[in-house]
VEXVEX-862707 format. One line per 3 residues: number of its first residue (from 1); their letters; for each residue x, y, z of C-alpha. Coordinates in steps of 0.2 Angstrom, whole numbers, plus 5000, padded with zeros to 4 digits. Example, Ala and Ser with C-alpha at 12.3 -4.5 7.8 and 13.67 -1.06 7.14 Angstrom:
residues 2
1	as	5062:4978:5039  5068:4995:5036
END
This chain:
residues 754
1	maa	4999:4997:5000  5008:5016:4997  5011:5027:5010
4	ddg	4998:5043:5010  5008:5056:5009  4993:5070:5011
7	egp	4992:5076:4993  4977:5072:4985  4976:5066:4966
10	epp	4977:5081:4955  4960:5086:4947  4957:5084:4930
13	kkk	4961:5099:4918  4945:5107:4909  4944:5108:4892
16	grk	4946:5122:4883  4934:5129:4867  4948:5132:4851
19	srk	4949:5150:4847  4943:5150:4828  4953:5160:4817
22	rkg	4949:5170:4800  4957:5164:4787  4955:5167:4769
25	wrr	4948:5179:4763  4937:5183:4778  4950:5192:4787
28	lfp	4945:5206:4774  4929:5209:4781  4924:5219:4798
31	twr	4917:5205:4810  4898:5210:4814  4904:5216:4832
34	mtl	4914:5229:4821  4899:5233:4810  4890:5237:4824
37	ggl	4900:5247:4833  4905:5258:4817  4887:5261:4812
40	vll	4879:5265:4832  4899:5277:4830  4893:5284:4813
43	ial	4873:5288:4818  4879:5297:4834  4892:5307:4825
46	lgg	4878:5310:4812  4866:5313:4825  4878:5325:4832
49	afa	4881:5334:4816  4863:5334:4815  4859:5341:4833
52	vgy	4876:5357:4829  4870:5358:4810  4848:5362:4817
55	att	4852:5373:4835  4865:5382:4824  4856:5385:4810
58	dip	4843:5400:4809  4830:5402:4799  4837:5419:4790
61	egn	4828:5435:4782  4821:5435:4767  4833:5439:4754
64	qda	4831:5456:4747  4827:5451:4726  4814:5440:4733
67	qlq	4807:5454:4741  4804:5466:4727  4788:5468:4720
70	snv	4780:5478:4703  4770:5490:4709  4750:5489:4705
73	yyy	4741:5504:4696  4720:5502:4694  4710:5513:4689
76	adg	4696:5518:4696  4683:5505:4697  4697:5493:4701
79	tll	4701:5489:4681  4720:5486:4680  4730:5500:4672
82	ard	4747:5496:4673  4760:5489:4683  4780:5495:4685
85	gtv	4796:5489:4694  4813:5481:4688  4804:5466:4697
88	nrv	4787:5462:4686  4782:5452:4703  4763:5454:4712
91	nvk	4760:5443:4728  4745:5437:4729  4736:5428:4744
94	lse	4734:5408:4743  4714:5410:4742  4717:5422:4727
97	ipk	4724:5408:4717  4710:5393:4712  4713:5375:4722
100	svq	4712:5368:4706  4727:5380:4700  4736:5376:4718
103	rtv	4731:5358:4712  4742:5359:4696  4758:5364:4704
106	laa	4757:5350:4718  4755:5338:4703  4770:5347:4694
109	edr	4782:5348:4709  4775:5338:4723  4761:5327:4727
112	dfy	4764:5321:4743  4767:5341:4750  4752:5341:4763
115	tes	4757:5323:4769  4775:5322:4770  4788:5331:4781
118	avd	4798:5346:4774  4813:5335:4764  4807:5317:4759
121	pqa	4822:5309:4756  4810:5296:4748  4805:5308:4735
124	mvr	4823:5311:4731  4824:5295:4726  4810:5291:4716
127	aaw	4816:5309:4704  4832:5302:4700  4824:5284:4696
130	nta	4809:5293:4686  4823:5304:4677  4833:5288:4673
133	tgk	4819:5279:4666  4812:5291:4655  4796:5292:4666
136	gkq	4794:5310:4670  4808:5324:4675  4802:5326:4696
139	sgs	4812:5339:4707  4819:5331:4720  4816:5342:4735
142	tit	4800:5348:4741  4789:5364:4741  4794:5368:4755
145	qqy	4814:5367:4751  4811:5375:4734  4803:5390:4745
148	vkn	4816:5392:4756  4829:5391:4739  4820:5406:4731
151	yyl	4814:5416:4746  4829:5414:4759  4844:5408:4749
154	dqd	4850:5408:4732  4852:5396:4719  4869:5392:4719
157	qtv	4872:5371:4720  4884:5370:4733  4885:5357:4747
160	trk	4885:5372:4761  4869:5380:4753  4861:5363:4751
163	ake	4864:5359:4771  4857:5375:4774  4841:5371:4765
166	ffi	4840:5357:4774  4841:5364:4790  4830:5379:4787
169	slk	4816:5369:4781  4814:5359:4796  4812:5373:4806
172	ldr	4804:5382:4793  4791:5366:4792  4787:5368:4811
175	eks	4783:5386:4812  4775:5390:4797  4758:5380:4790
178	kde	4760:5369:4773  4747:5384:4766  4759:5395:4772
181	ile	4773:5388:4761  4765:5383:4747  4760:5404:4748
184	gyl	4777:5407:4747  4783:5396:4733  4769:5402:4721
187	nts	4774:5420:4722  4792:5418:4723  4794:5405:4708
190	yfg	4802:5408:4691  4789:5409:4677  4800:5411:4663
193	rna	4797:5429:4653  4802:5440:4665  4789:5434:4677
196	ygi	4791:5431:4696  4776:5423:4704  4760:5414:4696
199	qaa	4750:5431:4697  4763:5440:4686  4765:5423:4675
202	ara	4747:5426:4673  4749:5441:4666  4764:5436:4655
205	yyd	4755:5420:4647  4737:5423:4646  4734:5442:4651
208	kdv	4725:5436:4665  4724:5439:4685  4729:5420:4690
211	gql	4711:5419:4698  4704:5419:4681  4716:5405:4675
214	tvp	4708:5387:4671  4714:5369:4676  4725:5367:4657
217	ega	4731:5384:4657  4735:5381:4677  4743:5368:4671
220	yla	4754:5374:4657  4761:5389:4670  4765:5372:4683
223	sll	4776:5366:4670  4785:5379:4667  4795:5380:4682
226	nap	4805:5363:4679  4810:5372:4665  4803:5391:4659
229	say	4813:5397:4644  4812:5380:4634  4794:5375:4638
232	dvv	4790:5392:4630  4782:5386:4615  4779:5402:4609
235	vyp	4797:5408:4609  4803:5390:4606  4790:5381:4596
238	enk	4803:5368:4590  4801:5363:4612  4779:5362:4608
241	raa	4780:5341:4611  4791:5342:4625  4781:5356:4632
244	ear	4766:5347:4630  4771:5331:4634  4777:5338:4653
247	wsy	4759:5349:4654  4751:5329:4650  4762:5323:4665
250	vld	4753:5335:4675  4737:5332:4672  4737:5316:4675
253	gmv	4743:5317:4690  4730:5327:4694  4721:5312:4688
256	kqh	4730:5300:4699  4729:5311:4713  4708:5312:4711
259	wmt	4709:5331:4710  4704:5329:4693  4691:5318:4683
262	aad	4695:5305:4669  4683:5314:4659  4688:5331:4661
265	rak	4705:5325:4657  4701:5320:4641  4692:5335:4638
268	akf	4710:5346:4641  4718:5356:4625  4733:5362:4627
271	ptp	4731:5381:4629  4745:5390:4618  4751:5407:4628
274	kep	4749:5423:4618  4764:5432:4613  4777:5440:4623
277	tst	4779:5458:4626  4792:5471:4627  4797:5476:4645
280	nss	4789:5494:4641  4772:5488:4633  4767:5489:4650
283	lsg	4767:5507:4652  4766:5511:4633  4750:5521:4627
286	qrg	4744:5534:4640  4750:5522:4654  4768:5527:4654
289	ylv	4758:5545:4658  4747:5543:4670  4759:5530:4681
292	eav	4771:5547:4679  4759:5558:4685  4752:5547:4700
295	kny	4773:5544:4706  4773:5562:4706  4758:5565:4713
298	lae	4763:5554:4727  4782:5562:4729  4772:5578:4733
301	ngi	4762:5566:4748  4776:5561:4756  4780:5544:4747
304	dkn	4799:5547:4741  4799:5539:4724  4815:5529:4726
307	hlt	4807:5521:4740  4791:5519:4730  4802:5507:4718
310	nqg	4798:5491:4717  4792:5489:4735  4773:5480:4728
313	yri	4759:5494:4733  4742:5492:4727  4737:5509:4720
316	ttt	4718:5514:4717  4720:5530:4704  4708:5542:4701
319	fkk	4707:5539:4682  4690:5534:4676  4693:5520:4661
322	snq	4677:5526:4650  4683:5543:4653  4702:5539:4648
325	dal	4696:5531:4633  4684:5544:4629  4697:5558:4628
328	vka	4709:5548:4618  4696:5543:4603  4692:5561:4602
331	vnd	4711:5566:4602  4714:5554:4590  4697:5557:4580
334	qli	4700:5577:4578  4719:5578:4579  4732:5564:4577
337	dkl	4723:5553:4565  4721:5571:4552  4740:5572:4555
340	dkk	4750:5570:4538  4767:5570:4542  4775:5564:4527
343	nrp	4767:5578:4514  4765:5593:4528  4782:5595:4538
346	adr	4771:5606:4550  4762:5589:4557  4778:5582:4564
349	nvr	4778:5597:4577  4760:5596:4584  4758:5588:4601
352	aga	4744:5586:4613  4738:5588:4630  4725:5588:4640
355	asi	4717:5586:4658  4699:5582:4665  4693:5584:4683
358	dpk	4678:5581:4692  4674:5601:4699  4668:5592:4712
361	tgq	4678:5581:4720  4698:5587:4714  4700:5570:4705
364	vva	4710:5570:4688  4695:5556:4678  4705:5559:4662
367	myg	4723:5563:4656  4731:5564:4639  4750:5567:4637
370	gid	4756:5561:4623  4756:5550:4608  4765:5535:4617
373	wvk	4776:5536:4635  4789:5523:4626  4790:5537:4611
376	qyt	4788:5551:4620  4793:5553:4639  4788:5571:4641
379	nna	4768:5571:4646  4760:5584:4638  4749:5587:4651
382	tra	4760:5592:4666  4773:5599:4658  4774:5618:4664
385	dfq	4783:5627:4648  4771:5633:4635  4761:5648:4638
388	vgs	4742:5646:4641  4736:5663:4628  4719:5670:4633
391	tfk	4714:5656:4644  4720:5667:4657  4709:5680:4654
394	pfv	4696:5674:4667  4706:5674:4683  4711:5692:4678
397	fts	4690:5695:4678  4689:5683:4693  4698:5694:4702
400	ale	4693:5711:4700  4674:5705:4706  4684:5695:4721
403	nhs	4693:5712:4724  4678:5724:4719  4689:5732:4708
406	ttq	4685:5749:4698  4691:5755:4682  4702:5773:4683
409	dge	4684:5781:4681  4681:5774:4696  4668:5764:4690
412	tit	4666:5745:4698  4670:5732:4684  4654:5723:4682
415	pat	4651:5712:4662  4644:5728:4657  4658:5741:4661
418	myd	4665:5747:4645  4682:5750:4642  4690:5756:4628
421	gts	4693:5740:4615  4708:5752:4605  4723:5743:4599
424	krp	4740:5747:4605  4732:5759:4617  4744:5760:4634
427	vkg	4738:5753:4647  4735:5769:4663  4740:5768:4678
430	ssi	4754:5756:4677  4773:5762:4680  4777:5752:4668
433	pfs	4772:5755:4649  4761:5742:4638  4751:5744:4624
436	pen	4748:5727:4619  4741:5723:4598  4725:5716:4594
439	ede	4724:5705:4579  4726:5713:4564  4727:5728:4576
442	rdy	4709:5730:4574  4700:5742:4585  4684:5740:4593
445	gri	4681:5755:4603  4669:5756:4618  4663:5738:4623
448	pvs	4659:5730:4637  4671:5719:4646  4658:5703:4640
451	vat	4661:5708:4621  4679:5709:4623  4678:5689:4633
454	dks	4668:5684:4617  4680:5692:4605  4695:5691:4617
457	vns	4704:5709:4617  4721:5711:4622  4717:5730:4627
460	vya	4704:5727:4636  4710:5713:4647  4726:5724:4649
463	qma	4722:5737:4656  4709:5727:4667  4725:5720:4674
466	vdv	4729:5737:4678  4714:5740:4688  4714:5725:4697
469	gpa	4732:5725:4701  4743:5713:4693  4749:5706:4710
472	kvk	4730:5703:4716  4726:5695:4698  4744:5683:4702
475	kta	4735:5678:4720  4717:5675:4713  4725:5664:4699
478	eal	4738:5654:4713  4719:5653:4725  4711:5646:4710
481	gla	4725:5633:4707  4740:5638:4699  4756:5634:4708
484	kgt	4765:5647:4718  4781:5649:4708  4772:5647:4690
487	psl	4786:5651:4677  4780:5668:4670  4767:5673:4682
490	apy	4776:5688:4686  4765:5706:4693  4766:5714:4679
493	psi	4752:5722:4666  4757:5705:4655  4749:5693:4668
496	alg	4733:5696:4658  4738:5689:4640  4743:5671:4649
499	tat	4764:5675:4647  4764:5664:4662  4767:5645:4658
502	psv	4757:5633:4668  4754:5612:4665  4737:5610:4658
505	lrm	4733:5600:4674  4735:5617:4683  4724:5627:4671
508	tea	4712:5612:4673  4710:5614:4694  4708:5631:4692
511	yat	4696:5632:4680  4688:5617:4692  4687:5629:4704
514	lan	4677:5642:4694  4664:5629:4687  4663:5624:4707
517	hgt	4656:5639:4712  4675:5646:4719  4677:5633:4730
520	hns	4695:5625:4728  4700:5606:4727  4718:5604:4723
523	aql	4717:5590:4708  4717:5572:4718  4725:5558:4709
526	vvk	4724:5542:4721  4711:5536:4730  4720:5523:4741
529	itd	4734:5514:4741  4740:5501:4751  4758:5493:4753
532	rdg	4763:5474:4750  4755:5467:4767  4738:5478:4763
535	krv	4740:5490:4775  4733:5505:4768  4746:5521:4768
538	elp	4737:5536:4775  4739:5550:4763  4738:5569:4769
541	grh	4718:5574:4771  4712:5584:4758  4702:5599:4762
544	str	4690:5610:4749  4697:5629:4753  4684:5645:4747
547	avk	4699:5653:4733  4686:5666:4728  4669:5672:4734
550	rta	4653:5662:4723  4647:5677:4713  4664:5679:4707
553	adt	4664:5663:4701  4648:5661:4696  4647:5679:4685
556	tts	4663:5673:4678  4655:5657:4672  4640:5668:4665
559	ilq	4652:5679:4652  4662:5662:4647  4644:5655:4643
562	svv	4643:5668:4630  4661:5662:4623  4653:5647:4618
565	ekg	4636:5653:4613  4644:5666:4600  4661:5669:4604
568	tat	4677:5660:4599  4670:5642:4604  4656:5639:4597
571	aar	4664:5622:4595  4661:5618:4612  4640:5618:4607
574	gag	4643:5601:4600  4645:5593:4616  4624:5595:4619
577	rpa	4629:5601:4636  4628:5619:4644  4646:5626:4643
580	agk	4657:5640:4648  4675:5642:4642  4688:5652:4635
583	tgt	4699:5652:4619  4717:5656:4620  4733:5654:4608
586	aee	4752:5655:4615  4764:5668:4606  4771:5666:4590
589	dta	4756:5652:4589  4765:5640:4597  4754:5633:4607
592	alf	4733:5636:4604  4721:5630:4619  4704:5628:4625
595	agy	4697:5627:4642  4680:5625:4647  4667:5616:4658
598	tpd	4651:5610:4663  4642:5607:4682  4652:5592:4681
601	lat	4666:5591:4671  4681:5604:4670  4694:5600:4654
604	vvs	4707:5607:4647  4715:5603:4628  4731:5611:4623
607	vmg	4741:5607:4602  4759:5613:4605  4772:5614:4593
610	qdp	4788:5609:4597  4803:5604:4584  4804:5583:4588
613	kta	4824:5584:4585  4828:5601:4593  4815:5601:4607
616	khv	4814:5620:4601  4796:5629:4602  4789:5633:4584
619	ply	4774:5640:4578  4759:5629:4571  4756:5637:4555
622	gal	4751:5628:4542  4747:5612:4552  4732:5602:4548
625	gva	4732:5610:4531  4727:5628:4540  4737:5644:4540
628	rmn	4735:5647:4559  4730:5636:4573  4718:5645:4586
631	ggg	4711:5638:4602  4695:5638:4593  4698:5625:4582
634	ppt	4705:5607:4588  4707:5609:4606  4691:5615:4606
637	eiw	4683:5602:4594  4692:5589:4604  4684:5594:4622
640	sqy	4667:5593:4612  4669:5576:4608  4674:5570:4624
643	vkq	4663:5579:4634  4648:5572:4623  4654:5556:4626
646	alk	4659:5557:4645  4644:5562:4648  4636:5552:4640
649	gkk	4618:5545:4647  4618:5556:4663  4605:5571:4665
652	ahd	4610:5588:4658  4608:5605:4669  4614:5622:4668
655	fdl	4623:5632:4680  4617:5637:4695  4624:5655:4698
658	kla	4624:5668:4708  4628:5684:4700  4638:5698:4709
661	kga	4628:5715:4709  4625:5724:4691  4630:5710:4683
664	krk	4616:5710:4675  4615:5725:4670  4615:5729:4650
667	ppv	4629:5738:4644  4626:5754:4634  4628:5753:4614
670	sqa	4645:5750:4611  4655:5767:4601  4665:5765:4588
673	pss	4684:5770:4588  4690:5788:4591  4704:5796:4582
676	sns	4705:5807:4595  4725:5807:4605  4718:5815:4620
679	pst	4723:5804:4633  4714:5790:4639  4708:5785:4656
682	gts	4706:5767:4649  4689:5766:4647  4686:5780:4633
685	psn	4693:5778:4616  4712:5781:4610  4724:5781:4597
688	pta	4740:5771:4603  4757:5778:4602  4766:5762:4607
691	stp	4768:5744:4599  4768:5729:4610  4766:5709:4603
694	add	4748:5704:4604  4743:5689:4614  4731:5680:4602
697	gqn	4721:5684:4587  4706:5680:4578  4714:5669:4565
700	gtg	4694:5672:4555  4685:5666:4568  4686:5682:4582
703	eqn	4701:5673:4593  4716:5683:4593  4732:5676:4591
706	gtg	4750:5682:4593  4760:5691:4579  4776:5692:4588
709	atg	4776:5710:4584  4788:5722:4595  4785:5735:4607
712	stp	4787:5740:4625  4785:5723:4639  4790:5724:4657
715	pgg	4803:5715:4665  4797:5696:4668  4781:5701:4660
718	tvt	4790:5696:4642  4778:5693:4630  4790:5682:4618
721	ppg	4808:5679:4621  4820:5689:4611  4820:5681:4595
724	gge	4799:5678:4595  4803:5657:4596  4802:5650:4612
727	ptg	4794:5653:4629  4804:5647:4642  4808:5628:4641
730	gat	4812:5614:4653  4800:5622:4665  4794:5613:4680
733	dpg	4778:5614:4687  4780:5617:4705  4769:5604:4714
736	ggt	4760:5598:4699  4771:5582:4693  4778:5589:4680
739	dpg	4790:5585:4667  4803:5592:4658  4801:5600:4643
742	tgp	4810:5584:4633  4816:5567:4635  4831:5558:4640
745	ggt	4842:5569:4631  4836:5586:4626  4823:5576:4614
748	dpg	4810:5563:4611  4816:5547:4606  4811:5540:4589
751	gdt	4806:5562:4584  4788:5557:4585  4776:5569:4590
754	a	4760:5574:4597
END
């Protein structure tokens, strides 16, 4: 037996698991543990990067270009007048866009917009697959991403920009509703033809507002988002097949989304858009003149022109479309269409300007600025560089009544007051010598003011201006509506002959005051203005003011009625309305005017002579084939046709007049001219010894016209500039929203006139 050494037997060893070594090709791939660990690490890194990117990316302010909008101008009835601005964009609310048109865009760009998140990876993959397999090109970005790119970022295709787009889209989706995002997208997307936003696109392609678009038209505009230029079938007719395929893709998508029935889809026909127009076309014709006049008006009322540019204002003007159309037609019928520029050189110099005001409100209801704003930038209705001639004379008589003026003999001035109508008779009572000539040096002898007005006798009105006081005449003219600082409106005897150069618009304003019984309303061109957010912009309040006593204005109206009935403006009777007015001719026959009114409408028409190349004022001799142009001719004929059409259907009523004391007194019998050389007090005939230029002349109709004769004239009251040619040119009507006397560079482009 073996000895026991106290140590037991050694326990058996556990059999260990043999470690497997990766051999061969398996060594080239990571283990699943390595893969899982790598994925966890990658997710952690991506999650961290996402968290950092999301936290550090803020929604920026919209980029400046995306916020620029066209200003939109409307007629008084709300119909579109024009739009302007360097960017053709007019933002609209989503509610103004038909639901069917909204869906055409969704069908084209993002059919799952209302159910997806801001960023849709599946859409990106789907878009790539559709493009690769020829199933139709579709954007990989959601509408939210595209809106972010349009409004907050730019079009750069960089990783940085894409990353910003990603995070901004996610944040925007949390802060804005889907409707708000879709509205922003539709207002910022580019549709070609320089149209930004769907409203501008509707106008550019179909000449209608977005609310009037049909489903096929909406589908065509939606297809343009993918390739604006390439799918313009009018500009690129060779691409029509591709454009129609894209259009069909949009409509088929609407059927799949149950937004359109298969039957309606089958009826849909491709809606070929209209021809594209030039960038200036929206301001062509009279529209440019009206818009510029409105801009000047707004500038005078606190809205700077620079601020006005591209700010998306909605401006409702006072212009009535029916009146505007009637005025343009009258000018064309009575003047423009009768010009023969090829065979009559004088016709090349003819221009026209006109304005029409509602006397009760001061609202400018129509304006004619020239033949076409695109061809001739100068607005003939607001320029202030042509003399107004005898149309100024009523202001002298009104001032006499307002100031209870008397003649040199102490007789109160009324329509019956007798004056010496001798041609070239020196005025009495003035330290400044002045001897105006009547047309053809005609002597009228002793005649009443009413007859002197009918026949537009210069010598009578020059003396009357002295009797009243030229400074008082000036003050009255300004109270009626002429701007303070009107060129050549100086307190000298010659003021009576219309040597001043107020604009046609200002003259209309003054005559409207007479029509409104002496109550003045400043000319108003804007009814309402709202900003891009729809908030109303307040303009300075408008107030009526008493310019002159009612009896002064109404008595003036009474003698101007006689001018229409039996004086130099009988053509105005063609309007078929009770009317009052005065003809006038500028010195050297460079302009002929008629200023007239009914109880409801005051309108002034001027036909002007200006060399289209040099911009110099030139006589109208030979224009329209007549020896001399006069205010009783085309200006009155234009006025008559316009007023007849403008007031068509409205009840005619007489003037309600309250006359000044003594206005109804019958004048004594006129006396033949005297051959005596005895001193005259201004009311008795005398033979003149000095010669001065006449203001206007009869031209066979009784109206007087300037002859440019030399004579003694006061400083600042010059009837004719040296050389007998041109009144002060390039003048500006302060407060009248005026235009310089010429277009850019001193002449009108293209040499067009009228």
